[in-house]
C-alpha atoms as a printed R data frame, in Angstrom:
    type eleno elety resid chain resno       x       y       z
1   ATOM     1    CA   UNK     A     1 195.937 161.921 301.512
2   ATOM     2    CA   UNK     A     2 192.666 162.385 299.581
3   ATOM     3    CA   UNK     A     3 189.907 159.959 298.640
4   ATOM     4    CA   UNK     A     4 191.369 159.192 295.219
5   ATOM     5    CA   UNK     A     5 194.836 158.532 296.634
6   ATOM     6    CA   UNK     A     6 193.364 156.344 299.381
7   ATOM     7    CA   UNK     A     7 191.626 154.187 296.754
8   ATOM     8    CA   UNK     A     8 194.777 154.013 294.643
9   ATOM     9    CA   UNK     A     9 197.066 152.963 297.500
10  ATOM    10    CA   UNK     A    10 194.623 150.595 299.228
11  ATOM    11    CA   UNK     A    11 192.872 148.304 296.730
12  ATOM    12    CA   UNK     A    12 191.071 146.452 299.507
13  ATOM    13    CA   UNK     A    13 189.398 149.708 300.608
14  ATOM    14    CA   UNK     A    14 188.236 150.234 297.037
15  ATOM    15    CA   UNK     A    15 186.846 146.699 296.860
16  ATOM    16    CA   UNK     A    16 185.145 146.924 300.252
17  ATOM    17    CA   UNK     A    17 183.613 150.257 299.232
18  ATOM    18    CA   UNK     A    18 182.061 148.570 296.188
19  ATOM    19    CA   UNK     A    19 180.473 145.947 298.433
20  ATOM    20    CA   UNK     A    20 179.208 148.709 300.725
21  ATOM    21    CA   UNK     A    21 177.725 150.534 297.758
22  ATOM    22    CA   UNK     A    22 175.787 147.517 296.490
23  ATOM    23    CA   UNK     A    23 174.639 146.188 299.887
24  ATOM    24    CA   UNK     A    24 173.609 149.587 301.265
25  ATOM    25    CA   UNK     A    25 171.728 150.419 298.090
26  ATOM    26    CA   UNK     A    26 169.752 147.232 298.602
27  ATOM    27    CA   UNK     A    27 169.127 147.995 302.273
28  ATOM    28    CA   UNK     A    28 167.635 151.434 301.606
29  ATOM    29    CA   UNK     A    29 165.829 150.264 298.492
30  ATOM    30    CA   UNK     A    30 163.500 148.093 300.558
31  ATOM    31    CA   UNK     A    31 162.715 150.717 303.214
32  ATOM    32    CA   UNK     A    32 160.299 152.762 301.094
33  ATOM    33    CA   UNK     A    33 158.513 149.537 300.172
34  ATOM    34    CA   UNK     A    34 158.212 148.544 303.839
35  ATOM    35    CA   UNK     A    35 156.858 151.914 305.014
36  ATOM    36    CA   UNK     A    36 154.520 152.229 302.018
37  ATOM    37    CA   UNK     A    37 153.188 148.761 302.774
38  ATOM    38    CA   UNK     A    38 152.483 149.804 306.377
39  ATOM    39    CA   UNK     A    39 150.600 152.893 305.204
40  ATOM    40    CA   UNK     A    40 148.539 150.784 302.770
41  ATOM    41    CA   UNK     A    41 147.713 148.387 305.626
42  ATOM    42    CA   UNK     A    42 146.326 151.371 307.600
43  ATOM    43    CA   UNK     A    43 148.872 150.955 310.398
44  ATOM    44    CA   UNK     A    44 148.820 153.316 313.381
45  ATOM    45    CA   UNK     A    45 151.578 155.813 314.211
46  ATOM    46    CA   UNK     A    46 152.778 153.546 317.014
47  ATOM    47    CA   UNK     A    47 152.879 150.480 314.745
48  ATOM    48    CA   UNK     A    48 154.932 152.376 312.179
49  ATOM    49    CA   UNK     A    49 157.352 153.583 314.849
50  ATOM    50    CA   UNK     A    50 157.732 150.041 316.270
51  ATOM    51    CA   UNK     A    51 158.553 148.633 312.822
52  ATOM    52    CA   UNK     A    52 161.028 151.472 312.316
53  ATOM    53    CA   UNK     A    53 162.548 150.756 315.731
54  ATOM    54    CA   UNK     A    54 162.936 147.100 314.743
55  ATOM    55    CA   UNK     A    55 165.621 148.256 312.311
56  ATOM    56    CA   UNK     A    56 167.721 149.373 315.306
57  ATOM    57    CA   UNK     A    57 166.786 147.064 318.194
58  ATOM    58    CA   UNK     A    58 168.839 144.052 316.970
59  ATOM    59    CA   UNK     A    59 172.108 145.980 317.298
60  ATOM    60    CA   UNK     A    60 171.241 146.765 320.919
61  ATOM    61    CA   UNK     A    61 170.487 143.151 321.808
62  ATOM    62    CA   UNK     A    62 173.309 141.354 320.007
63  ATOM    63    CA   UNK     A    63 176.113 143.909 320.526
64  ATOM    64    CA   UNK     A    64 177.908 142.130 323.407
65  ATOM    65    CA   UNK     A    65 177.812 138.810 321.527
66  ATOM    66    CA   UNK     A    66 178.700 140.242 318.103
67  ATOM    67    CA   UNK     A    67 181.725 142.077 319.493
68  ATOM    68    CA   UNK     A    68 183.061 138.895 321.084
69  ATOM    69    CA   UNK     A    69 182.392 136.924 317.889
70  ATOM    70    CA   UNK     A    70 184.190 139.526 315.758
71  ATOM    71    CA   UNK     A    71 187.268 139.446 317.992
72  ATOM    72    CA   UNK     A    72 187.232 135.634 318.167
73  ATOM    73    CA   UNK     A    73 186.586 134.354 314.609
74  ATOM    74    CA   UNK     A    74 187.967 134.832 311.108
75  ATOM    75    CA   UNK     A    75 186.587 137.969 309.484
76  ATOM    76    CA   UNK     A    76 185.901 136.919 305.886
77  ATOM    77    CA   UNK     A    77 183.846 133.727 306.501
78  ATOM    78    CA   UNK     A    78 181.859 135.646 309.108
79  ATOM    79    CA   UNK     A    79 181.046 138.485 306.685
80  ATOM    80    CA   UNK     A    80 180.055 136.038 303.920
81  ATOM    81    CA   UNK     A    81 177.602 134.328 306.286
82  ATOM    82    CA   UNK     A    82 176.096 137.647 307.371
83  ATOM    83    CA   UNK     A    83 175.525 138.836 303.785
84  ATOM    84    CA   UNK     A    84 173.838 135.509 303.001
85  ATOM    85    CA   UNK     A    85 171.412 135.974 305.903
86  ATOM    86    CA   UNK     A    86 170.518 139.469 304.664
87  ATOM    87    CA   UNK     A    87 169.737 138.036 301.229
88  ATOM    88    CA   UNK     A    88 167.471 135.281 302.611
89  ATOM    89    CA   UNK     A    89 165.539 137.623 304.923
90  ATOM    90    CA   UNK     A    90 164.938 140.096 302.094
91  ATOM    91    CA   UNK     A    91 163.344 137.319 300.041
92  ATOM    92    CA   UNK     A    92 161.151 136.513 303.056
93  ATOM    93    CA   UNK     A    93 159.569 139.997 302.813
94  ATOM    94    CA   UNK     A    94 157.670 138.658 299.791
95  ATOM    95    CA   UNK     A    95 155.494 136.570 302.138
96  ATOM    96    CA   UNK     A    96 153.939 139.622 303.860
97  ATOM    97    CA   UNK     A    97 150.404 140.176 302.540
98  ATOM    98    CA   UNK     A    98 148.263 141.990 305.125
99  ATOM    99    CA   UNK     A    99 148.036 143.647 308.549
100 ATOM   100    CA   UNK     A   100 148.027 140.269 310.316
101 ATOM   101    CA   UNK     A   101 151.521 139.542 308.990
102 ATOM   102    CA   UNK     A   102 153.184 142.580 310.576
103 ATOM   103    CA   UNK     A   103 154.518 140.462 313.463
104 ATOM   104    CA   UNK     A   104 156.201 138.230 310.869
105 ATOM   105    CA   UNK     A   105 157.609 141.288 309.100
106 ATOM   106    CA   UNK     A   106 159.151 142.398 312.402
107 ATOM   107    CA   UNK     A   107 160.847 139.011 312.810
108 ATOM   108    CA   UNK     A   108 162.315 139.162 309.298
109 ATOM   109    CA   UNK     A   109 163.510 142.731 309.862
110 ATOM   110    CA   UNK     A   110 165.005 141.735 313.222
111 ATOM   111    CA   UNK     A   111 167.008 138.854 311.735
112 ATOM   112    CA   UNK     A   112 168.137 140.868 308.707
113 ATOM   113    CA   UNK     A   113 169.196 143.849 310.798
114 ATOM   114    CA   UNK     A   114 170.996 141.586 313.278
115 ATOM   115    CA   UNK     A   115 173.111 140.330 310.398
116 ATOM   116    CA   UNK     A   116 173.508 143.817 308.957
117 ATOM   117    CA   UNK     A   117 174.566 145.222 312.316
118 ATOM   118    CA   UNK     A   118 177.213 142.550 312.857
119 ATOM   119    CA   UNK     A   119 178.429 142.963 309.252
120 ATOM   120    CA   UNK     A   120 178.811 146.699 309.797
121 ATOM   121    CA   UNK     A   121 180.691 146.265 313.100
122 ATOM   122    CA   UNK     A   122 182.963 143.657 311.513
123 ATOM   123    CA   UNK     A   123 183.713 145.961 308.615
124 ATOM   124    CA   UNK     A   124 184.511 148.930 310.867
125 ATOM   125    CA   UNK     A   125 186.789 146.696 312.925
126 ATOM   126    CA   UNK     A   126 188.475 145.551 309.711
127 ATOM   127    CA   UNK     A   127 189.059 149.154 308.566
128 ATOM   128    CA   UNK     A   128 190.714 149.991 311.879
129 ATOM   129    CA   UNK     A   129 193.060 146.999 311.420
130 ATOM   130    CA   UNK     A   130 193.969 148.042 307.882
131 ATOM   131    CA   UNK     A   131 194.356 151.806 308.401
132 ATOM   132    CA   UNK     A   132 195.026 154.423 311.052
133 ATOM   133    CA   UNK     A   133 195.135 158.195 311.551
134 ATOM   134    CA   UNK     A   134 193.916 160.448 308.736
135 ATOM   135    CA   UNK     A   135 193.568 157.520 306.332
136 ATOM   136    CA   UNK     A   136 191.176 155.821 308.774
137 ATOM   137    CA   UNK     A   137 189.119 159.012 309.166
138 ATOM   138    CA   UNK     A   138 188.863 159.344 305.384
139 ATOM   139    CA   UNK     A   139 187.895 155.685 305.027
140 ATOM   140    CA   UNK     A   140 185.109 156.366 307.545
141 ATOM   141    CA   UNK     A   141 184.063 159.407 305.514
142 ATOM   142    CA   UNK     A   142 184.016 157.364 302.290
143 ATOM   143    CA   UNK     A   143 181.910 154.757 304.072
144 ATOM   144    CA   UNK     A   144 179.499 157.443 305.235
145 ATOM   145    CA   UNK     A   145 179.382 159.115 301.801
146 ATOM   146    CA   UNK     A   146 178.541 155.767 300.206
147 ATOM   147    CA   UNK     A   147 175.870 155.214 302.856
148 ATOM   148    CA   UNK     A   148 174.429 158.643 302.096
149 ATOM   149    CA   UNK     A   149 174.525 158.288 298.317
150 ATOM   150    CA   UNK     A   150 172.895 154.856 298.395
151 ATOM   151    CA   UNK     A   151 170.357 156.198 300.889
152 ATOM   152    CA   UNK     A   152 169.486 158.975 298.435
153 ATOM   153    CA   UNK     A   153 169.543 156.888 295.272
154 ATOM   154    CA   UNK     A   154 167.955 153.848 296.912
155 ATOM   155    CA   UNK     A   155 165.104 155.811 298.485
156 ATOM   156    CA   UNK     A   156 164.457 157.857 295.335
157 ATOM   157    CA   UNK     A   157 164.517 154.890 292.953
158 ATOM   158    CA   UNK     A   158 162.486 152.739 295.325
159 ATOM   159    CA   UNK     A   159 159.865 155.483 295.640
160 ATOM   160    CA   UNK     A   160 159.462 155.439 291.864
161 ATOM   161    CA   UNK     A   161 159.468 151.622 291.580
162 ATOM   162    CA   UNK     A   162 156.977 151.174 294.431
163 ATOM   163    CA   UNK     A   163 154.669 153.875 293.082
164 ATOM   164    CA   UNK     A   164 154.587 152.640 289.480
165 ATOM   165    CA   UNK     A   165 155.397 148.910 289.652
166 ATOM   166    CA   UNK     A   166 154.627 147.685 293.157
167 ATOM   167    CA   UNK     A   167 155.988 146.643 296.534
168 ATOM   168    CA   UNK     A   168 156.691 142.985 295.669
169 ATOM   169    CA   UNK     A   169 158.830 143.919 292.655
170 ATOM   170    CA   UNK     A   170 160.839 146.240 294.897
171 ATOM   171    CA   UNK     A   171 161.608 143.374 297.278
172 ATOM   172    CA   UNK     A   172 162.715 141.117 294.384
173 ATOM   173    CA   UNK     A   173 165.040 143.822 293.038
174 ATOM   174    CA   UNK     A   174 166.343 144.371 296.566
175 ATOM   175    CA   UNK     A   175 167.318 140.709 296.937
176 ATOM   176    CA   UNK     A   176 169.308 140.930 293.699
177 ATOM   177    CA   UNK     A   177 171.469 143.687 295.183
178 ATOM   178    CA   UNK     A   178 172.412 141.471 298.118
179 ATOM   179    CA   UNK     A   179 173.206 138.565 295.789
180 ATOM   180    CA   UNK     A   180 175.579 140.734 293.740
181 ATOM   181    CA   UNK     A   181 177.198 142.140 296.913
182 ATOM   182    CA   UNK     A   182 177.796 138.591 298.151
183 ATOM   183    CA   UNK     A   183 179.448 137.520 294.886
184 ATOM   184    CA   UNK     A   184 181.702 140.592 294.837
185 ATOM   185    CA   UNK     A   185 182.745 140.193 298.472
186 ATOM   186    CA   UNK     A   186 183.666 136.516 298.075
187 ATOM   187    CA   UNK     A   187 186.195 137.537 295.429
188 ATOM   188    CA   UNK     A   188 187.915 140.202 297.583
189 ATOM   189    CA   UNK     A   189 191.383 139.203 298.776
190 ATOM   190    CA   UNK     A   190 192.493 140.807 302.038
191 ATOM   191    CA   UNK     A   191 194.777 139.725 304.839
192 ATOM   192    CA   UNK     A   192 194.740 140.891 308.435
193 ATOM   193    CA   UNK     A   193 196.629 139.696 311.446
194 ATOM   194    CA   UNK     A   194 195.031 136.569 312.861
195 ATOM   195    CA   UNK     A   195 193.107 137.073 316.063
196 ATOM   196    CA   UNK     A   196 195.147 136.365 319.180
197 ATOM   197    CA   UNK     A   197 191.991 136.156 321.270
198 ATOM   198    CA   UNK     A   198 191.231 132.572 322.293
199 ATOM   199    CA   UNK     A   199 189.033 133.121 325.343
200 ATOM   200    CA   UNK     A   200 185.476 131.864 325.568
201 ATOM   201    CA   UNK     A   201 182.663 134.149 324.405
202 ATOM   202    CA   UNK     A   202 181.404 134.976 327.912
203 ATOM   203    CA   UNK     A   203 184.919 135.811 329.067
204 ATOM   204    CA   UNK     A   204 185.389 138.097 326.067
205 ATOM   205    CA   UNK     A   205 182.114 139.893 326.831
206 ATOM   206    CA   UNK     A   206 183.141 140.449 330.441
207 ATOM   207    CA   UNK     A   207 186.636 141.589 329.459
208 ATOM   208    CA   UNK     A   208 185.193 144.042 326.948
209 ATOM   209    CA   UNK     A   209 182.930 145.628 329.537
210 ATOM   210    CA   UNK     A   210 185.813 145.946 331.984
211 ATOM   211    CA   UNK     A   211 188.021 147.549 329.327
212 ATOM   212    CA   UNK     A   212 185.414 150.222 328.599
213 ATOM   213    CA   UNK     A   213 184.743 150.750 332.311
214 ATOM   214    CA   UNK     A   214 188.434 151.298 333.001
215 ATOM   215    CA   UNK     A   215 188.913 153.671 330.024
216 ATOM   216    CA   UNK     A   216 186.611 156.596 330.737
217 ATOM   217    CA   UNK     A   217 187.342 158.427 327.488
218 ATOM   218    CA   UNK     A   218 186.130 155.380 325.515
219 ATOM   219    CA   UNK     A   219 182.794 155.541 327.329
220 ATOM   220    CA   UNK     A   220 182.506 159.298 326.751
221 ATOM   221    CA   UNK     A   221 183.217 158.931 323.024
222 ATOM   222    CA   UNK     A   222 180.655 156.125 322.706
223 ATOM   223    CA   UNK     A   223 178.040 158.382 324.292
224 ATOM   224    CA   UNK     A   224 179.090 161.300 322.084
225 ATOM   225    CA   UNK     A   225 178.778 159.236 318.900
226 ATOM   226    CA   UNK     A   226 175.268 158.164 319.920
227 ATOM   227    CA   UNK     A   227 174.031 161.733 319.374
228 ATOM   228    CA   UNK     A   228 173.864 161.002 315.634
229 ATOM   229    CA   UNK     A   229 170.997 158.642 316.499
230 ATOM   230    CA   UNK     A   230 168.839 161.732 317.027
231 ATOM   231    CA   UNK     A   231 168.713 162.015 313.225
232 ATOM   232    CA   UNK     A   232 166.640 158.816 312.915
233 ATOM   233    CA   UNK     A   233 163.909 160.538 310.943
234 ATOM   234    CA   UNK     A   234 162.276 157.551 309.191
235 ATOM   235    CA   UNK     A   235 159.167 157.617 311.390
236 ATOM   236    CA   UNK     A   236 158.972 161.408 311.230
237 ATOM   237    CA   UNK     A   237 159.179 161.472 307.428
238 ATOM   238    CA   UNK     A   238 156.648 158.649 307.119
239 ATOM   239    CA   UNK     A   239 154.151 160.410 309.422
240 ATOM   240    CA   UNK     A   240 154.566 163.687 307.552
241 ATOM   241    CA   UNK     A   241 153.855 161.879 304.268
242 ATOM   242    CA   UNK     A   242 150.907 160.002 305.789
243 ATOM   243    CA   UNK     A   243 149.256 162.935 307.572
244 ATOM   244    CA   UNK     A   244 150.320 166.070 305.691
245 ATOM   245    CA   UNK     A   245 151.921 165.549 302.294
246 ATOM   246    CA   UNK     A   246 149.524 162.932 300.900
247 ATOM   247    CA   UNK     A   247 147.324 165.817 299.749
248 ATOM   248    CA   UNK     A   248 150.215 167.208 297.714
249 ATOM   249    CA   UNK     A   249 152.039 164.128 296.416
250 ATOM   250    CA   UNK     A   250 151.793 160.321 296.540
251 ATOM   251    CA   UNK     A   251 152.965 158.833 299.853
252 ATOM   252    CA   UNK     A   252 155.856 156.697 298.462
253 ATOM   253    CA   UNK     A   253 157.104 159.661 296.434
254 ATOM   254    CA   UNK     A   254 156.917 161.972 299.462
255 ATOM   255    CA   UNK     A   255 158.902 159.471 301.559
256 ATOM   256    CA   UNK     A   256 161.431 158.831 298.794
257 ATOM   257    CA   UNK     A   257 161.992 162.467 297.810
258 ATOM   258    CA   UNK     A   258 162.265 163.704 301.408
259 ATOM   259    CA   UNK     A   259 164.797 161.056 302.379
260 ATOM   260    CA   UNK     A   260 166.693 161.439 299.114
261 ATOM   261    CA   UNK     A   261 167.010 165.204 299.586
262 ATOM   262    CA   UNK     A   262 168.518 164.787 303.033
263 ATOM   263    CA   UNK     A   263 170.777 162.006 301.793
264 ATOM   264    CA   UNK     A   264 172.219 164.202 299.039
265 ATOM   265    CA   UNK     A   265 173.325 166.587 301.786
266 ATOM   266    CA   UNK     A   266 174.714 163.667 303.792
267 ATOM   267    CA   UNK     A   267 176.785 162.776 300.758
268 ATOM   268    CA   UNK     A   268 178.196 166.175 299.819
269 ATOM   269    CA   UNK     A   269 178.531 167.666 303.318
270 ATOM   270    CA   UNK     A   270 181.957 166.167 304.136
271 ATOM   271    CA   UNK     A   271 183.325 167.189 300.739
272 ATOM   272    CA   UNK     A   272 182.852 170.845 301.711
273 ATOM   273    CA   UNK     A   273 183.496 170.876 305.455
274 ATOM   274    CA   UNK     A   274 185.726 167.894 306.302
275 ATOM   275    CA   UNK     A   275 189.006 169.817 305.972
276 ATOM   276    CA   UNK     A   276 187.784 172.523 308.346
277 ATOM   277    CA   UNK     A   277 186.618 170.249 311.173
278 ATOM   278    CA   UNK     A   278 188.917 169.214 314.005
279 ATOM   279    CA   UNK     A   279 188.494 168.168 317.605
280 ATOM   280    CA   UNK     A   280 188.746 171.779 318.788
281 ATOM   281    CA   UNK     A   281 185.758 173.046 316.787
282 ATOM   282    CA   UNK     A   282 183.518 169.965 316.595
283 ATOM   283    CA   UNK     A   283 181.069 171.519 319.072
284 ATOM   284    CA   UNK     A   284 180.230 174.216 316.504
285 ATOM   285    CA   UNK     A   285 179.217 171.499 314.036
286 ATOM   286    CA   UNK     A   286 176.936 169.996 316.698
287 ATOM   287    CA   UNK     A   287 175.295 173.391 317.221
288 ATOM   288    CA   UNK     A   288 174.797 173.895 313.462
289 ATOM   289    CA   UNK     A   289 173.236 170.439 313.231
290 ATOM   290    CA   UNK     A   290 170.757 171.340 315.978
291 ATOM   291    CA   UNK     A   291 169.840 174.670 314.359
292 ATOM   292    CA   UNK     A   292 169.245 172.973 310.984
293 ATOM   293    CA   UNK     A   293 166.838 170.442 312.545
294 ATOM   294    CA   UNK     A   294 164.923 173.190 314.356
295 ATOM   295    CA   UNK     A   295 164.558 175.121 311.064
296 ATOM   296    CA   UNK     A   296 163.208 171.992 309.397
297 ATOM   297    CA   UNK     A   297 160.596 171.674 312.119
298 ATOM   298    CA   UNK     A   298 159.474 175.258 311.520
299 ATOM   299    CA   UNK     A   299 158.950 174.656 307.785
300 ATOM   300    CA   UNK     A   300 157.351 171.192 307.779
301 ATOM   301    CA   UNK     A   301 153.915 172.648 307.066
302 ATOM   302    CA   UNK     A   302 154.934 173.081 303.401
303 ATOM   303    CA   UNK     A   303 156.306 170.047 301.550
304 ATOM   304    CA   UNK     A   304 158.381 171.976 299.006
305 ATOM   305    CA   UNK     A   305 159.832 174.458 301.498
306 ATOM   306    CA   UNK     A   306 160.662 171.606 303.865
307 ATOM   307    CA   UNK     A   307 162.770 169.984 301.156
308 ATOM   308    CA   UNK     A   308 165.096 172.978 301.369
309 ATOM   309    CA   UNK     A   309 165.482 172.801 305.157
310 ATOM   310    CA   UNK     A   310 165.646 169.001 305.366
311 ATOM   311    CA   UNK     A   311 168.683 169.268 303.081
312 ATOM   312    CA   UNK     A   312 170.556 171.138 305.798
313 ATOM   313    CA   UNK     A   313 169.603 168.573 308.450
314 ATOM   314    CA   UNK     A   314 171.868 166.173 306.576
315 ATOM   315    CA   UNK     A   315 174.690 168.550 305.643
316 ATOM   316    CA   UNK     A   316 176.535 168.228 308.971
317 ATOM   317    CA   UNK     A   317 175.498 164.693 309.949
318 ATOM   318    CA   UNK     A   318 178.067 162.710 307.970
319 ATOM   319    CA   UNK     A   319 181.060 164.573 309.382
320 ATOM   320    CA   UNK     A   320 179.678 164.170 312.907
321 ATOM   321    CA   UNK     A   321 179.302 160.429 312.380
322 ATOM   322    CA   UNK     A   322 182.695 159.830 310.751
323 ATOM   323    CA   UNK     A   323 184.716 162.172 312.992
324 ATOM   324    CA   UNK     A   324 183.350 160.842 316.286
325 ATOM   325    CA   UNK     A   325 183.815 157.278 315.018
326 ATOM   326    CA   UNK     A   326 187.457 157.984 314.115
327 ATOM   327    CA   UNK     A   327 188.074 159.503 317.559
328 ATOM   328    CA   UNK     A   328 186.830 156.292 319.149
329 ATOM   329    CA   UNK     A   329 188.795 153.984 316.837
330 ATOM   330    CA   UNK     A   330 192.037 155.879 317.501
331 ATOM   331    CA   UNK     A   331 191.563 155.698 321.278
332 ATOM   332    CA   UNK     A   332 190.886 151.933 321.300
333 ATOM   333    CA   UNK     A   333 193.494 149.162 321.620
334 ATOM   334    CA   UNK     A   334 193.419 146.819 318.603
335 ATOM   335    CA   UNK     A   335 192.731 143.778 320.778
336 ATOM   336    CA   UNK     A   336 189.386 145.258 321.829
337 ATOM   337    CA   UNK     A   337 188.308 146.853 318.533
338 ATOM   338    CA   UNK     A   338 185.516 144.400 317.716
339 ATOM   339    CA   UNK     A   339 183.942 144.620 321.155
340 ATOM   340    CA   UNK     A   340 184.295 148.384 321.547
341 ATOM   341    CA   UNK     A   341 182.846 149.037 318.078
342 ATOM   342    CA   UNK     A   342 179.948 146.672 318.788
343 ATOM   343    CA   UNK     A   343 179.191 148.379 322.109
344 ATOM   344    CA   UNK     A   344 179.453 151.715 320.332
345 ATOM   345    CA   UNK     A   345 176.932 150.541 317.747
346 ATOM   346    CA   UNK     A   346 174.722 149.310 320.594
347 ATOM   347    CA   UNK     A   347 174.608 152.770 322.173
348 ATOM   348    CA   UNK     A   348 174.085 154.363 318.773
349 ATOM   349    CA   UNK     A   349 171.199 152.043 317.950
350 ATOM   350    CA   UNK     A   350 169.705 152.597 321.407
351 ATOM   351    CA   UNK     A   351 169.641 156.296 320.580
352 ATOM   352    CA   UNK     A   352 167.950 155.461 317.258
353 ATOM   353    CA   UNK     A   353 165.363 153.253 318.985
354 ATOM   354    CA   UNK     A   354 164.580 155.828 321.672
355 ATOM   355    CA   UNK     A   355 164.343 158.587 319.062
356 ATOM   356    CA   UNK     A   356 162.011 156.505 316.899
357 ATOM   357    CA   UNK     A   357 159.747 155.474 319.800
358 ATOM   358    CA   UNK     A   358 159.795 159.052 321.132
359 ATOM   359    CA   UNK     A   359 158.480 160.301 317.786
360 ATOM   360    CA   UNK     A   360 155.793 157.597 317.614
361 ATOM   361    CA   UNK     A   361 154.567 158.140 321.174
362 ATOM   362    CA   UNK     A   362 154.693 161.946 321.089
363 ATOM   363    CA   UNK     A   363 152.956 162.169 317.701
364 ATOM   364    CA   UNK     A   364 149.567 161.657 319.375
365 ATOM   365    CA   UNK     A   365 150.301 164.290 322.034
366 ATOM   366    CA   UNK     A   366 151.836 167.195 320.139
367 ATOM   367    CA   UNK     A   367 152.783 168.414 316.686
368 ATOM   368    CA   UNK     A   368 155.569 166.928 314.587
369 ATOM   369    CA   UNK     A   369 157.151 170.395 314.443
370 ATOM   370    CA   UNK     A   370 157.591 170.492 318.234
371 ATOM   371    CA   UNK     A   371 158.986 166.950 318.236
372 ATOM   372    CA   UNK     A   372 161.514 167.967 315.581
373 ATOM   373    CA   UNK     A   373 162.508 171.051 317.576
374 ATOM   374    CA   UNK     A   374 163.203 168.912 320.655
375 ATOM   375    CA   UNK     A   375 165.527 166.694 318.603
376 ATOM   376    CA   UNK     A   376 167.376 169.781 317.378
377 ATOM   377    CA   UNK     A   377 167.787 171.024 320.937
378 ATOM   378    CA   UNK     A   378 169.372 167.673 321.802
379 ATOM   379    CA   UNK     A   379 172.339 168.430 319.537
380 ATOM   380    CA   UNK     A   380 172.914 171.774 321.216
381 ATOM   381    CA   UNK     A   381 173.064 169.970 324.580
382 ATOM   382    CA   UNK     A   382 175.545 167.469 323.119
383 ATOM   383    CA   UNK     A   383 177.720 170.405 321.979
384 ATOM   384    CA   UNK     A   384 177.951 171.552 325.588
385 ATOM   385    CA   UNK     A   385 178.737 167.977 326.668
386 ATOM   386    CA   UNK     A   386 181.578 167.751 324.128
387 ATOM   387    CA   UNK     A   387 183.233 170.886 325.479
388 ATOM   388    CA   UNK     A   388 183.315 169.183 328.891
389 ATOM   389    CA   UNK     A   389 185.128 166.036 327.672
390 ATOM   390    CA   UNK     A   390 187.457 167.695 325.133
391 ATOM   391    CA   UNK     A   391 190.322 167.953 327.634
392 ATOM   392    CA   UNK     A   392 190.583 164.125 327.786
393 ATOM   393    CA   UNK     A   393 190.814 163.584 324.023
């Protein structure tokens, strides 16, 4: 099984991938506009980190409810509703005009990311119902490659649009992506086994927690997957552009180019290393990820040199994300997929939030290079942790 064969044999995966491509492109397209707007407002490091964290906090708060909803209701109407909410909230960004509106921006981001988080969890649950084994792992990899490509292309194109045309135009273009994604998704025809879960929402939440509690390997794999949250570099890249690189290049271009460079590596990494990675050598990938981040920290003083090292911070990330996700999906009973995936996303987003706030709070106490080095060390510790749980997988 390869990516081309997977697309050929599973039309629904091909169609869902197209929706992912359009919607994710729109999601990343607006990020440069948001962070550039914050810089233009003269926002503090802490304010920037809080706004960045707001992209992750919704998944933490709604995870127990979203998992129960996913396991309880029909998938397609739910996903259509969630895409519609993302479209409306993106249009609401056009109402933000000055520093006093940042609280309103946070609300819009919170609602949009709540919908995006539930859409993502629903989609990952759907993939696990349609596929299994190697095909499921490759579908995860395709999902991650699309995420990475749209991250690169969206950030790069948005940096150019924001710099030469303006922030408001970027938000209008962004809303068009979500509209197209919604139209495409409505026309996708897929069938999955109807949910057999009829319990009330609170009972489903309780049952999901008990299932994870009684299956220790599920809990370990959720914690392992959360390590990828240490690569939440949005605040770090924004602060580098704001404090260091603005003397070399325009802020939106610095943000866009830096993120796009890493995203190119996120996209091509699995193409080169996926066939070599298995559960017995995954800890080496974790170590390489940590070393790459530490090297980036050592070269951040020079914008152009840092582009070379930031590339390698993304080279191993996609395979870590997709492989650990596939391990979890394979270990989970189908009845609990929606809830387990939602709780997994909750832990992952908690790691993203803590990483983002850690960067924002530590930025006033020490250098960004030291902060980056600490994040790299975290992956080396996770490699040791993985060797301890490998015997249960």
